C-alpha positions in Angstrom: 168.5 198.4 217.9 170.5 201.7 217.7 170.0 201.8 213.9 166.3 201.2 214.2 165.9 204.0 216.8 167.9 206.4 214.6 165.7 205.6 211.7 162.6 206.1 213.8 163.9 209.4 215.1 164.5 210.6 211.5 161.0 209.7 210.4 159.6 211.4 213.6 161.6 214.5 212.8 160.2 214.5 209.2 156.7 214.2 210.7 157.3 217.1 213.1 158.3 219.4 210.2 155.1 218.6 208.3 151.7 220.2 208.2 150.6 218.2 211.3 152.3 220.8 213.5 149.1 222.8 213.2 146.8 220.0 214.3 146.1 220.8 217.9 145.1 218.3 220.6 141.7 218.7 222.2 141.8 216.6 225.4 139.7 217.5 228.4 140.7 214.7 230.8 142.8 211.6 230.5 143.5 210.4 234.1 143.8 206.7 235.0 141.1 205.8 237.5 139.9 202.7 239.4 136.3 203.1 238.1 136.7 201.7 234.6 135.6 198.4 233.0 137.1 195.4 234.9 139.9 194.5 232.5 143.7 194.6 232.4 144.0 198.1 230.9 144.7 199.8 234.2 147.5 197.4 235.0 149.1 197.8 231.6 149.2 201.6 231.7 150.7 201.5 235.2 153.2 198.8 234.6 154.4 199.8 231.1 155.8 203.4 231.0 156.0 204.8 227.5 159.3 204.6 225.8 159.8 207.8 223.7 162.8 206.2 222.0 160.3 203.8 220.4 157.6 206.5 219.9 155.4 204.7 222.4 152.5 206.8 223.4 149.6 204.9 225.0 145.9 205.6 224.7 144.1 206.9 227.8 142.4 204.4 230.0 139.0 205.5 228.6 140.2 205.0 225.1 141.7 201.6 225.8 138.3 200.6 227.3 136.3 201.8 224.2 138.7 200.1 221.7 138.8 196.9 223.8 135.0 196.8 224.0 134.8 197.0 220.2 137.2 194.2 219.7 135.6 192.1 222.4 132.2 192.6 220.8 133.5 191.3 217.4 135.2 188.3 219.0 131.9 187.5 220.7 129.9 188.0 217.5 132.1 185.8 215.3 133.1 183.2 217.8 136.1 181.0 218.6 137.5 180.9 215.1 137.8 184.7 214.9 141.4 185.8 215.2 142.7 189.3 215.9 146.2 190.8 215.2 147.2 193.9 217.2 149.9 195.8 215.3 151.8 198.2 217.6 148.7 198.3 219.9 149.8 196.3 223.0 147.6 198.3 225.4 144.5 197.0 223.6 145.8 193.4 223.4 146.7 193.2 227.1 143.4 194.8 228.2 141.4 191.9 226.8 140.2 189.1 229.1 142.6 186.1 229.0 140.0 183.9 227.3 139.6 186.3 224.4 143.3 187.1 224.2 143.9 183.4 223.4 142.4 184.2 220.0 144.8 187.1 219.5 148.4 188.0 218.7 150.3 191.2 219.4 152.9 192.3 216.8 155.5 194.7 218.3 159.1 195.9 218.0 159.5 196.0 221.8 160.6 192.6 223.0 159.7 193.3 226.6 156.5 191.1 226.0 158.3 188.3 224.1 157.4 185.8 226.8 153.7 186.2 226.1 152.1 183.4 224.1 150.8 185.9 221.6 153.9 188.0 221.0 155.2 188.3 217.5 158.3 190.4 216.8 157.4 193.1 214.2 159.5 195.6 212.3 157.4 197.7 210.0 160.4 198.0 207.7 160.1 194.3 206.9 156.3 194.1 206.7 155.7 190.5 205.9 158.6 188.9 207.9 156.3 187.8 210.8 156.7 184.4 212.4 155.4 183.4 215.8 158.2 181.8 218.0 155.5 180.2 220.1 154.2 176.8 219.3 150.5 176.0 219.0 149.4 174.0 222.0 147.3 171.6 220.0 149.7 170.6 217.2 153.2 171.6 218.6 153.9 173.3 215.3 154.8 176.9 214.6 151.7 178.9 213.5 151.6 180.1 209.9 150.4 183.7 210.3 149.7 184.5 206.6 146.0 185.1 206.1 145.4 183.9 209.7 143.5 186.9 211.0 140.1 188.4 210.6 140.5 191.7 212.4 143.6 194.0 212.7 144.0 196.8 215.1 146.7 199.2 214.0 148.4 202.3 215.5 151.8 202.9 213.9 154.5 204.9 215.8 154.4 207.5 213.0 151.7 209.3 211.1 153.4 209.5 207.7 152.0 207.8 204.5 155.3 206.0 204.0 154.9 204.2 207.3 151.2 203.5 206.7 152.0 201.9 203.4 154.2 199.4 205.2 151.5 198.6 207.7 149.1 198.2 204.7 151.4 195.6 203.3 151.3 193.8 206.6 147.5 194.0 206.7 147.1 192.5 203.2 149.5 189.7 204.1 147.9 188.8 207.4 144.2 189.4 206.9 141.4 187.1 205.7 137.6 187.6 205.9 135.8 186.7 209.1 134.4 183.1 209.3 130.8 182.7 207.9 128.8 182.3 204.7 129.3 185.9 203.7 133.1 185.7 203.6 134.6 187.6 200.7 138.3 187.5 201.5 138.3 191.0 203.0 139.5 191.3 206.6 138.4 193.9 209.1 140.5 196.9 210.2 140.5 199.4 213.0 143.2 202.0 212.8 144.1 205.3 214.5 145.8 208.3 213.1 145.3 212.1 212.5 142.2 213.4 210.6 144.4 214.8 207.8 145.3 211.2 206.9 141.7 210.3 206.1 142.2 210.4 202.3 145.0 207.8 202.2 143.4 205.7 205.0 140.5 205.2 202.6 142.8 204.7 199.6 145.1 202.2 201.2 142.8 200.3 203.6 139.2 201.3 202.6 138.8 202.8 206.1 136.6 205.7 207.0 136.6 207.9 210.1 134.4 206.9 213.0 132.7 209.1 215.6 135.0 208.0 218.5 138.2 209.9 218.8 140.9 208.4 221.1 142.8 210.3 223.6 146.6 209.8 223.7 147.6 212.1 226.6 151.3 212.5 225.8 151.0 212.9 222.1 150.8 216.3 220.5 148.3 215.2 217.7 144.6 214.5 218.1 143.8 211.1 216.5 140.7 209.8 214.8 139.6 206.2 214.7 139.1 204.5 211.3 137.4 201.3 210.3 136.5 199.4 207.1 133.2 198.0 208.4 129.8 199.6 209.0 128.5 198.2 212.2 131.0 199.5 214.7 129.2 200.0 218.0 131.7 201.5 220.5 133.5 203.5 217.8 130.1 205.1 217.0 130.0 206.9 220.3 131.7 210.2 221.2 134.6 210.2 223.6 133.8 212.4 226.6 137.5 213.2 226.9 137.7 215.1 223.7 136.5 218.7 223.4 134.4 219.2 220.3 134.8 222.3 218.1 
């Protein structure tokens, strides 16, 4: 654990010394309220304080809602066989309703959630070493995660290309095309990172910037949302929290 934290701190320092220091945050409001969509996002934000040692910085409640709604829409669209992997995005995973969360897994380095059915320990330095410790209820066998997912939601703890390359390796290992006659072997991706990473987000993952920009209240950088599919609904709307230039 200590070695991992030291490595993460080193990468974070590298990022802090980069060109991203000039990328200013443009947030107008990010408070947690009681008047949001009736999901578990509020509880997650209140019960899970960010851990700076792990570079944990959560989306605002409004941003959790928007991202959760997009994922929920896709689960509803594709049905019961549609599987979602949340890489380093526990706030979105836990905000889903329980029925939809049963089709999802959350991949994270923080083992505080390891009692959850969908938890998979994930170290981005070992991108394809992912095995669920939980048994499938129907077969009693450990689930094979390779190619098991149709959508991946990604928010790495760092903004560097080196880290995104490792997450890309995980995405290619875990993803498959959504169920249906038009399946072409390409999985769906939603990712968040700074605007200046747009060129390699397209190069690595064929993702393009969306209209929605998430708010991350305690992070110094303003992020964009990226996706590799064209019909995003909730990511096609502006976030009222973000001040436009």
